[in-house]
C-alpha positions in Angstrom: -0.3 19.0 -11.3 -2.7 16.5 -12.9 -0.5 13.6 -11.6 -0.7 14.9 -8.0 -4.4 15.4 -8.3 -5.0 11.9 -9.5 -2.9 10.4 -6.7 -5.1 12.3 -4.2 -8.2 10.8 -5.9 -6.8 7.2 -5.5 -6.0 7.9 -1.9 -9.6 9.1 -1.3 -11.4 6.3 -3.0 -11.7 2.8 -1.7 -14.0 0.0 -3.0 -16.3 0.1 0.1 -16.6 4.0 0.3 -20.0 5.6 -0.2 -19.6 9.0 -1.7 -22.1 11.6 -0.5 -22.4 14.9 -2.4 -23.8 18.1 -0.9 -24.1 21.6 -2.5 -21.3 24.1 -1.6 -22.7 26.9 0.5 -23.0 30.1 -1.6 -22.5 28.1 -4.8 -25.5 25.8 -4.5 -26.5 25.9 -8.2 -22.9 25.6 -9.4 -20.9 23.2 -7.3 -21.0 20.2 -5.0 -18.5 18.7 -2.6 -18.2 15.1 -1.4 -17.4 13.5 1.9 -14.3 12.0 0.2 -12.8 15.4 -0.6 -13.8 15.7 -4.3 -15.6 18.6 -5.9 -17.7 18.8 -9.1 -19.3 21.4 -11.2 -23.0 21.1 -12.1 -24.3 21.7 -15.6 -25.4 25.3 -16.1 -25.7 28.2 -18.5 -23.3 31.0 -18.2 -23.1 34.4 -19.9 -19.8 35.4 -21.4 -18.6 38.4 -23.4 -15.7 37.3 -25.6 -14.6 40.1 -27.8 -17.4 42.3 -26.5 -20.1 40.0 -27.9 -22.4 38.7 -25.2 -23.2 35.0 -25.5 -24.7 32.2 -23.4 -23.1 28.9 -23.3 -23.6 25.6 -21.5 -21.0 24.5 -19.0 -21.1 20.7 -18.6 -20.9 19.2 -15.2 -18.2 16.9 -14.0 -15.4 16.2 -11.4 -13.0 19.1 -11.1 -9.3 19.0 -10.4 -8.0 20.8 -7.3 -4.7 22.8 -7.3 -1.8 22.4 -4.9 -0.8 25.5 -3.0 3.0 25.8 -3.3 3.5 27.7 0.0 1.6 25.3 2.2 1.2 22.1 0.1 -2.5 22.1 0.8 -5.2 21.6 -1.8 -7.4 24.5 -3.0 -10.3 24.8 -5.3 -11.4 27.6 -7.6 -15.1 28.3 -7.7 -16.8 30.8 -10.0 -19.9 33.0 -9.4 -21.0 35.7 -11.8 -17.7 35.0 -13.8 -15.7 35.9 -10.8 -13.3 33.2 -9.4 -12.7 32.7 -5.7 -10.1 30.3 -4.2 -10.9 28.1 -1.2 -9.0 25.5 0.9 -10.5 22.2 -0.2 -10.5 20.7 3.4 -12.2 23.8 4.8 -15.0 23.5 2.2 -15.5 19.8 3.1 -15.7 20.6 6.8 -18.0 23.7 6.3 -20.3 21.7 4.1 -20.6 18.5 6.1 -20.1 19.8 9.7 -20.2 23.5 10.3 -18.4 26.7 9.2 -15.2 27.5 11.0 -16.0 28.6 14.6 -13.7 31.6 14.3 -11.4 33.1 11.7 -8.5 31.7 13.7 -9.6 28.1 13.0 -8.4 26.1 10.1 -9.1 22.7 8.6 -6.6 20.3 10.2 -5.8 16.9 8.7 -5.8 14.5 11.6 -3.3 12.1 10.0 -1.1 15.0 8.8 -1.5 14.0 5.1 -2.8 16.9 3.0 -3.8 14.5 0.3 -6.4 12.9 2.6 -9.3 15.4 2.5 -11.9 12.8 3.6 -14.4 14.1 6.1 -13.4 11.7 8.8 -9.8 12.9 8.6 -10.7 16.6 9.1 -11.5 18.8 12.1 -11.4 22.5 13.0 -8.3 23.5 15.0 -6.9 26.7 16.3 -3.7 28.1 14.8 -1.1 28.3 17.5 0.9 31.5 18.0 3.8 30.3 15.9 1.6 29.4 12.9 -0.3 32.7 13.2 2.9 34.7 13.0 3.9 33.1 9.7 
């Protein structure tokens, strides 16, 4: 998995690219997403209860590694709020952050070049699922 994620990063980064970071909607104090399809965690304090003992710890910020969905080959990210994880499609988060949320629940983040490793903003658009895709 780490090899696949690093190949995605190389595809996304070119020498002349300017990376812009914006907060992820609903996770503003925890995560940011870039126009090049990368995501990062922000430094923050979290409460945890290992072995029933409540503690506060510092979570350092940094670039996070997306996961590949086996069934669709698309990249997804896991974001935490109140110690609860939620999975999101990476391309959909990029679009929702930099453009607008999906117009309807039937829309998905389409990769214009067909390459799921290319999650750059300029390669993404909202598209409607056709009847064949919706049935699957």
